[in-house]
C-alpha positions in Angstrom: -3.2 -10.7 42.7 -6.7 -11.7 43.2 -9.0 -13.3 40.6 -10.8 -10.1 39.8 -7.6 -8.2 39.0 -6.5 -11.1 36.7 -9.8 -11.1 35.0 -9.6 -7.4 34.4 -6.1 -7.6 33.0 -7.1 -10.5 30.8 -10.1 -8.6 29.5 -7.9 -5.6 28.7 -5.4 -7.8 26.9 -8.1 -9.4 24.9 -9.5 -6.0 23.9 -6.0 -4.7 22.9 -5.3 -7.9 20.9 -8.6 -7.5 19.1 -7.9 -3.9 18.3 -4.4 -4.7 17.0 -5.9 -7.5 14.9 -8.3 -5.1 13.3 -5.5 -2.6 12.7 -3.3 -5.3 11.0 -6.3 -6.4 8.9 -7.0 -2.9 7.7 -3.3 -2.3 6.9 -3.2 -5.6 5.0 -6.2 -4.5 3.0 -4.6 -1.1 2.3 -1.3 -2.7 1.3 -3.2 -5.0 -1.2 -5.0 -2.0 -2.6 -1.8 0.0 -3.0 0.1 -2.9 -4.5 -2.6 -3.3 -7.1 -2.4 0.4 -8.0 1.4 0.2 -8.3 1.1 -2.8 -10.6 -1.5 -1.0 -12.7 0.7 2.1 -13.0 3.8 0.0 -13.9 1.8 -1.8 -16.6 0.5 1.6 -17.9 4.1 3.0 -17.9 5.4 -0.2 -19.7 2.7 0.2 -22.3 3.6 3.9 -22.7 7.2 3.0 -23.1 6.4 0.3 -25.7 4.3 2.8 -27.7 7.1 5.4 -27.5 4.8 8.1 -26.2 6.6 8.8 -22.9 6.5 12.5 -23.6 9.8 13.2 -22.0 12.2 15.2 -24.1 15.8 15.3 -23.0 17.9 18.4 -23.5 20.2 16.8 -26.2 17.3 15.3 -28.2 15.8 17.0 -31.2 12.0 17.4 -31.1 10.1 15.2 -33.5 9.2 18.1 -35.8 12.8 18.7 -37.0 
């Protein structure tokens, strides 16, 4: 290979690496955002459970008005 071909391949590899780095950074940001939302939902559900207002009535339970 001549120098020009190597330079072209190197430029291509640098561009691909930069694109992949941007993609990984965006995915990390999205994972952090989703993790925060899951934690918030888990806290909300734990609070709902502690208050006893889950709102789920099982078939063998009597409703509260009986």
